[in-house]
C-alpha positions as CSV (number, residue, x, y, z in Angstrom):
1,X,10.4,-6.9,41.8
2,X,10.7,-10.4,40.6
3,X,12.2,-12.1,37.6
4,X,10.2,-11.5,34.4
5,X,10.1,-14.6,32.2
6,X,8.5,-15.0,29.1
7,X,4.3,-15.6,29.2
8,X,3.0,-19.0,29.6
9,X,2.9,-20.6,25.5
10,X,5.6,-18.8,24.4
11,X,9.5,-19.5,24.2
12,X,12.6,-17.8,23.3
13,X,14.8,-20.0,20.7
14,X,18.2,-19.6,21.3
15,X,20.9,-19.4,19.3
16,X,22.0,-22.7,19.5
17,X,18.5,-23.6,18.2
18,X,18.5,-21.2,16.0
19,X,20.8,-23.4,13.2
20,X,18.0,-25.9,13.3
21,X,15.5,-23.5,12.0
22,X,17.9,-22.2,9.6
23,X,18.7,-24.8,8.5
24,X,14.7,-25.8,7.6
25,X,13.8,-22.0,6.3
26,X,16.9,-22.6,4.1
27,X,16.1,-26.2,2.6
28,X,12.1,-24.9,2.7
29,X,13.2,-21.6,0.6
30,X,15.3,-23.9,-2.0
31,X,12.7,-26.0,-2.1
32,X,10.1,-23.8,-3.3
33,X,11.8,-21.4,-5.2
34,X,12.7,-24.4,-7.5
35,X,9.0,-25.5,-7.9
36,X,8.0,-21.7,-8.4
37,X,6.5,-20.5,-5.4
38,X,6.7,-17.1,-4.5
39,X,6.9,-16.1,-0.7
40,X,4.0,-13.8,0.5
41,X,4.3,-12.3,3.7
42,X,0.6,-11.1,5.6
43,X,0.4,-9.0,8.9
44,X,0.0,-11.3,12.1
45,X,-3.2,-9.9,12.9
46,X,-6.3,-9.4,10.7
47,X,-10.0,-8.3,11.4
48,X,-12.2,-11.0,13.1
49,X,-14.3,-11.6,10.7
50,X,-11.7,-12.9,8.0
51,X,-11.2,-16.1,11.1
52,X,-14.8,-16.4,11.5
53,X,-15.7,-16.6,8.0
54,X,-12.8,-18.2,6.7
55,X,-12.5,-21.2,9.7
56,X,-16.0,-21.2,10.6
57,X,-17.3,-20.3,13.7
58,X,-18.3,-23.9,14.9
59,X,-14.4,-24.8,15.0
60,X,-12.7,-25.3,17.9
61,X,-10.1,-22.4,16.5
62,X,-12.4,-19.5,16.4
63,X,-14.7,-21.0,19.2
64,X,-12.3,-21.9,21.6
65,X,-8.4,-20.6,21.1
66,X,-8.5,-17.4,19.0
67,X,-6.7,-14.0,20.9
68,X,-9.3,-11.6,20.1
69,X,-8.9,-8.0,21.1
70,X,-10.7,-5.0,20.1
71,X,-8.1,-1.7,19.4
72,X,-8.3,1.6,20.1
73,X,-10.6,2.6,16.8
74,X,-12.6,-0.7,19.0
75,X,-12.5,-3.0,16.0
76,X,-12.0,-6.3,16.3
77,X,-8.6,-8.0,15.9
78,X,-7.3,-11.2,16.2
79,X,-4.0,-12.5,16.0
80,X,-3.5,-15.1,13.0
81,X,-4.3,-18.5,13.8
82,X,-3.4,-20.4,10.8
83,X,-2.0,-19.1,7.6
84,X,-4.5,-19.8,4.7
85,X,-7.1,-17.5,5.4
86,X,-4.5,-14.0,5.0
87,X,-3.4,-15.6,2.3
88,X,-6.7,-15.7,0.5
89,X,-7.1,-12.3,1.7
90,X,-4.4,-11.1,0.4
91,X,-5.0,-12.9,-3.0
92,X,-8.3,-11.1,-3.2
93,X,-7.2,-7.9,-1.7
94,X,-4.5,-7.2,-4.4
95,X,-6.3,-9.2,-7.7
96,X,-3.5,-12.0,-7.9
97,X,-5.8,-13.5,-9.8
98,X,-6.3,-11.0,-12.2
99,X,-2.7,-12.3,-13.2
100,X,-4.8,-15.2,-14.8
101,X,-3.5,-19.0,-14.8
102,X,-2.1,-20.2,-11.0
103,X,-0.7,-18.6,-8.5
104,X,1.9,-20.6,-6.1
105,X,2.2,-19.0,-2.9
106,X,4.2,-19.6,0.5
107,X,4.7,-18.2,3.5
108,X,6.4,-18.7,7.4
109,X,5.8,-16.7,10.5
110,X,4.0,-17.1,13.7
111,X,1.4,-17.9,14.5
112,X,-1.5,-17.8,17.8
113,X,-3.4,-20.0,19.5
114,X,-5.0,-20.7,23.3
115,X,-3.9,-24.1,23.9
116,X,-2.5,-26.1,26.5
117,X,1.3,-25.8,26.2
118,X,2.9,-29.2,25.6
119,X,5.8,-30.1,23.8
120,X,5.8,-29.3,20.0
121,X,2.9,-26.9,20.9
122,X,3.0,-23.7,22.1
123,X,0.3,-20.8,21.9
124,X,2.8,-18.8,19.8
125,X,4.0,-21.5,17.5
126,X,5.7,-21.1,13.7
127,X,4.5,-22.3,10.6
128,X,5.8,-22.8,6.8
129,X,3.0,-23.4,4.6
130,X,2.1,-23.5,0.3
131,X,-1.1,-22.1,-1.2
132,X,-1.8,-23.1,-4.9
133,X,-4.8,-21.1,-5.7
134,X,-6.4,-21.3,-9.7
135,X,-6.4,-25.1,-10.3
136,X,-9.2,-28.2,-9.3
137,X,-6.4,-30.7,-11.4
138,X,-6.0,-33.5,-9.2
139,X,-2.2,-32.6,-10.6
140,X,-2.2,-29.5,-8.1
141,X,-3.2,-31.8,-5.1
142,X,-0.3,-34.7,-5.6
143,X,2.4,-31.5,-6.6
144,X,1.8,-30.0,-2.8
145,X,1.6,-33.2,-0.8
146,X,4.8,-34.3,-3.4
147,X,6.7,-31.1,-2.6
148,X,6.4,-31.9,1.3
149,X,7.4,-35.5,1.3
150,X,10.6,-33.9,-0.4
151,X,11.2,-32.0,2.1
152,X,11.0,-34.2,4.7
153,X,13.5,-36.0,3.1
154,X,16.0,-33.7,2.3
155,X,16.2,-32.8,6.2
156,X,17.0,-36.3,6.7
157,X,13.1,-37.2,7.8
158,X,11.6,-40.5,6.2
159,X,9.9,-42.4,8.3
160,X,6.4,-40.4,8.1
161,X,2.8,-41.6,7.4
162,X,0.9,-40.0,4.9
163,X,-2.7,-40.1,5.7
164,X,-5.0,-39.5,3.3
165,X,-8.9,-38.4,2.8
166,X,-11.5,-37.2,0.7
167,X,-14.5,-34.7,2.7
168,X,-16.3,-34.3,-1.1
169,X,-18.2,-31.7,-2.0
170,X,-20.6,-29.6,0.2
171,X,-23.4,-31.5,-0.5
172,X,-20.9,-34.3,-0.2
173,X,-20.5,-34.0,3.6
174,X,-24.2,-32.4,3.6
175,X,-25.4,-36.4,3.0
176,X,-22.7,-37.7,4.9
177,X,-23.6,-35.7,8.2
178,X,-26.7,-36.6,8.2
179,X,-26.0,-40.1,8.3
180,X,-23.3,-39.3,10.9
181,X,-25.4,-38.0,13.4
182,X,-28.1,-40.7,12.8
183,X,-24.9,-43.3,13.9
184,X,-23.4,-40.8,16.5
185,X,-26.6,-40.2,18.3
186,X,-27.3,-44.1,19.0
187,X,-24.2,-43.7,20.9
188,X,-24.4,-40.3,22.4
189,X,-24.3,-41.1,26.5
190,X,-20.8,-43.1,25.5
191,X,-19.1,-40.3,23.7
192,X,-16.9,-37.9,25.6
193,X,-18.5,-34.4,26.9
194,X,-17.1,-32.2,24.4
195,X,-17.7,-34.9,21.8
196,X,-21.2,-34.8,23.0
197,X,-21.6,-31.2,22.6
198,X,-20.4,-31.3,18.9
199,X,-23.3,-33.7,18.0
200,X,-25.1,-31.0,16.0
201,X,-22.9,-27.9,15.9
202,X,-20.0,-29.9,14.5
203,X,-20.3,-33.8,14.3
204,X,-17.4,-34.6,11.5
205,X,-15.2,-33.0,14.4
206,X,-16.0,-36.1,16.4
207,X,-14.0,-38.8,14.5
208,X,-10.8,-36.5,15.3
209,X,-11.6,-37.0,18.9
210,X,-8.2,-38.2,21.0
211,X,-11.2,-39.7,23.9
212,X,-10.1,-43.7,23.7
213,X,-13.3,-44.8,24.0
214,X,-15.0,-42.5,21.4
215,X,-11.9,-43.5,18.8
216,X,-13.3,-46.8,19.2
217,X,-16.9,-45.4,18.1
218,X,-15.8,-43.2,15.2
219,X,-13.7,-46.3,14.1
220,X,-16.9,-48.0,13.3
221,X,-19.1,-45.1,12.2
222,X,-20.3,-45.0,8.4
223,X,-17.2,-43.9,5.6
224,X,-17.5,-40.5,4.0
225,X,-16.2,-42.0,0.9
226,X,-19.1,-44.0,0.8
227,X,-21.1,-40.7,0.4
228,X,-19.1,-39.2,-2.3
229,X,-20.5,-38.0,-5.5
230,X,-19.0,-40.0,-8.9
231,X,-17.5,-36.4,-10.2
232,X,-15.6,-35.9,-6.1
233,X,-15.0,-40.0,-6.4
234,X,-13.1,-39.6,-9.4
235,X,-11.0,-36.4,-8.3
236,X,-9.9,-38.7,-5.5
237,X,-9.1,-41.7,-7.2
238,X,-7.2,-40.1,-9.8
239,X,-5.0,-37.9,-6.5
240,X,-4.1,-41.7,-5.6
241,X,-3.2,-43.0,-9.0
242,X,-0.8,-39.3,-9.2
243,X,0.6,-40.4,-5.7
244,X,0.9,-44.1,-7.0
245,X,3.2,-42.6,-10.2
246,X,5.2,-40.6,-7.7
247,X,6.3,-43.6,-5.3
248,X,4.8,-42.0,-3.0
249,X,3.3,-43.9,-0.2
250,X,-0.1,-43.2,2.0
251,X,-3.0,-44.9,3.8
252,X,-6.3,-44.3,3.8
253,X,-8.3,-42.6,6.9
254,X,-12.0,-42.2,6.7
255,X,-11.6,-40.4,9.9
256,X,-9.3,-37.5,8.9
257,X,-11.4,-34.6,8.8
258,X,-8.7,-31.8,10.0
259,X,-10.2,-29.1,11.9
260,X,-11.4,-26.2,9.8
261,X,-14.5,-25.8,7.9
262,X,-12.9,-25.0,4.4
263,X,-11.5,-28.0,3.8
264,X,-13.6,-30.2,0.5
265,X,-12.4,-32.5,-1.0
266,X,-8.4,-33.9,-0.5
267,X,-7.2,-33.5,3.0
268,X,-4.3,-35.0,4.8
269,X,-1.4,-35.1,7.2
270,X,2.2,-36.4,7.4
271,X,2.5,-38.2,10.8
272,X,6.1,-39.1,12.5
273,X,5.8,-41.9,15.0
274,X,8.4,-40.4,16.8
275,X,6.2,-37.4,18.1
276,X,3.6,-39.5,20.5
277,X,0.1,-37.9,20.3
278,X,1.3,-34.9,18.5
279,X,2.4,-36.8,15.3
280,X,0.8,-34.8,12.8
281,X,4.1,-32.4,11.2
282,X,1.9,-31.5,7.7
283,X,-1.9,-30.9,7.4
284,X,-3.9,-29.9,4.4
285,X,-6.1,-30.2,1.8
286,X,-7.9,-28.7,-0.8
287,X,-10.3,-25.8,-0.2
288,X,-12.6,-25.0,-3.3
289,X,-14.8,-22.4,-1.4
290,X,-12.5,-20.4,0.5
291,X,-11.8,-17.8,-2.1
292,X,-15.5,-17.3,-2.9
293,X,-17.0,-17.2,0.7
294,X,-14.2,-14.5,1.4
295,X,-15.8,-12.1,-1.5
296,X,-13.1,-13.1,-4.3
297,X,-13.9,-15.2,-7.4
298,X,-15.2,-18.8,-7.5
299,X,-11.6,-20.0,-7.5
300,X,-10.2,-24.0,-6.3
301,X,-7.1,-24.2,-4.0
302,X,-4.9,-26.2,-2.5
303,X,-2.7,-26.1,0.4
304,X,-0.3,-27.1,3.7
305,X,1.6,-26.1,6.7
306,X,4.1,-27.6,8.5
307,X,4.2,-27.0,12.4
308,X,8.1,-25.5,12.9
309,X,8.6,-26.6,16.9
310,X,7.2,-30.0,15.8
311,X,9.6,-30.5,13.4
312,X,12.6,-28.9,15.2
313,X,11.9,-31.9,18.1
314,X,12.6,-34.1,15.5
315,X,15.9,-32.7,13.9
316,X,16.9,-32.4,17.6
317,X,16.6,-35.8,18.1
318,X,19.4,-37.0,16.1
319,X,17.7,-36.8,12.7
320,X,19.8,-33.4,11.4
321,X,23.4,-32.8,12.5
322,X,23.4,-28.7,12.5
323,X,27.0,-27.3,13.0
324,X,27.9,-23.6,13.0
325,X,28.9,-22.3,8.8
326,X,31.6,-20.5,10.3
327,X,35.2,-20.4,8.1
328,X,37.7,-18.4,10.7
329,X,38.0,-18.0,14.4
330,X,40.7,-15.6,14.8
331,X,42.5,-14.7,18.5
332,X,45.4,-12.3,19.3
333,X,47.1,-11.0,22.0
334,X,49.0,-7.3,21.9
335,X,48.0,-4.1,20.9
336,X,49.1,-4.4,17.3
337,X,47.8,-7.9,16.9
338,X,44.7,-7.5,17.9
339,X,44.4,-3.9,15.8
340,X,45.8,-6.4,12.6
341,X,43.0,-8.9,13.8
342,X,40.1,-6.3,13.5
343,X,41.3,-5.4,9.9
344,X,41.9,-8.8,8.8
345,X,38.6,-9.6,10.0
346,X,37.0,-7.0,8.3
347,X,38.6,-7.7,5.0
348,X,37.8,-11.6,5.2
349,X,34.3,-10.4,5.4
350,X,33.8,-8.4,2.7
351,X,35.6,-11.2,1.0
352,X,32.1,-13.3,1.8
353,X,33.9,-15.2,4.4
354,X,32.3,-15.7,8.1
355,X,34.4,-14.8,10.8
356,X,33.9,-14.8,14.2
357,X,37.1,-12.4,16.4
358,X,37.8,-13.1,19.7
359,X,37.4,-10.3,22.1
360,X,38.2,-11.6,25.5
361,X,41.4,-10.3,25.6
362,X,42.5,-13.8,27.6
363,X,45.6,-15.5,27.0
364,X,46.1,-17.8,24.1
365,X,45.5,-21.3,25.3
366,X,41.6,-19.9,26.5
367,X,41.3,-18.3,23.5
368,X,42.1,-21.3,21.2
369,X,39.7,-23.8,23.3
370,X,36.9,-21.1,22.5
371,X,37.8,-21.5,18.8
372,X,38.0,-25.2,19.3
373,X,34.3,-24.7,20.7
374,X,33.3,-22.5,17.8
375,X,32.6,-24.9,14.9
376,X,35.2,-22.8,12.7
377,X,37.2,-24.5,9.9
378,X,40.2,-22.8,10.8
379,X,41.6,-20.0,13.5
380,X,43.5,-17.2,12.5
381,X,46.4,-16.6,15.2
382,X,48.3,-12.9,15.8
383,X,50.7,-12.7,18.8
384,X,52.8,-9.5,19.3
385,X,55.5,-11.6,16.4
386,X,52.5,-11.6,14.1
387,X,52.1,-8.0,15.0
388,X,55.5,-6.7,14.5
389,X,55.8,-8.8,11.2
390,X,52.1,-8.8,10.0
391,X,52.2,-12.1,9.2
392,X,49.4,-14.9,10.7
393,X,49.1,-18.6,11.4
394,X,46.7,-20.4,10.2
395,X,45.4,-23.5,12.1
396,X,43.5,-26.3,10.2
397,X,41.3,-27.1,13.4
398,X,40.1,-30.4,11.7
399,X,43.7,-31.5,11.3
400,X,45.6,-29.6,13.6
401,X,48.2,-28.6,10.6
402,X,49.6,-24.9,10.9
403,X,51.3,-22.5,8.2
404,X,52.6,-19.5,8.7
405,X,51.6,-16.7,6.4
406,X,51.9,-13.3,5.4
407,X,48.5,-11.0,6.1
408,X,48.8,-9.6,2.3
409,X,49.6,-12.6,1.3
410,X,46.6,-14.4,2.4
411,X,44.3,-11.3,1.3
412,X,45.7,-11.4,-1.8
413,X,45.1,-15.4,-2.2
414,X,41.7,-15.6,-1.2
415,X,40.4,-18.0,-4.0
416,X,43.0,-20.3,-2.9
417,X,41.9,-20.2,0.8
418,X,38.2,-20.4,-0.3
419,X,39.1,-23.6,-2.0
420,X,40.7,-25.0,1.0
421,X,37.5,-23.8,3.3
422,X,36.0,-26.2,0.7
423,X,38.1,-29.2,1.1
424,X,38.2,-28.7,4.8
425,X,34.3,-28.6,5.1
426,X,33.6,-32.0,3.0
427,X,36.6,-33.7,4.7
428,X,34.9,-32.3,8.3
429,X,31.3,-33.6,7.1
């Protein structure tokens, strides 16, 4: 039998890379907690009708990319291709709207789309997303955009570009759709095949085409900003004013339409030039009609999702240094020393410290090399002498300083040890 490998479009995230994921998740969790967002965890599969109604049957996601199957009860089930529809379904099903006021929610987890795998794009991919439900106020738009900008900045990524547009209301888009179809029909033969197929079914998606010739045609198309009703225009102008007051730079992009039918009013993307053709690392916008479309009360909402694979690619290229948070690496030789090392590591972990114990039984030089590679701040050394005396050698790996201590004394003065670890961590960074 041949070697079984991961399915195409999926990949293993190995321990050396997981450090980056944990750093992103930690910073996102801290920031969203500070902003009053509560975590929501929804199933990775839902009834297919949720995505057909929510995302739109004319979209590429529903038409081409969903993983849909029938379960043993002959029910049509789909692995979630994005997070918003499931979050809204939970919001309605559990009557979170009945609590009154605004609901600030966030989620993280895997999503699934059948796409051609490439760097930063997998068939199983991961997102962190936020949803702010219950407010039509332009400050809600500005808040979620500001949170995304802050998260990128905290990760050391400051070369992003914010692309901004308004899709208006359904009535605004219908007026614009008529003008766009009229313009594009005059250039139909010059459009790429996918765009020709979209001309009557979903013409706004043509504006987002990656085909170079179609992009030239799209750039000269009528602008949706010229078809916004006064109320829509005022909302968008207020969002821009608020972003300016926050010092968040942006660029207007009338061709930005996003790929899902539920968007209304504000639409935005954060782009990173280092990602090339897959430059969008965060995308979102307002979706004021989705809750009602899925059977809930009329509810305004806005949110975004960050693609973690693309973000991790940037961090691995040197934008963020991620190292082990290990406090101690413990090496030992000899029956008594090895037994005491186990007890010592257990005691230190009970005190809240991180310790890795070498189990190789190899000579000290080899164990000490592994200690150097572990990323630990200090090494605990127990040989035959230490096993007999119930002592240890404490070696600070950054400075090379070493001292002999009794094991009991070491544990009793653990607060002092923690202070030394803090100083060593500051020095190492």
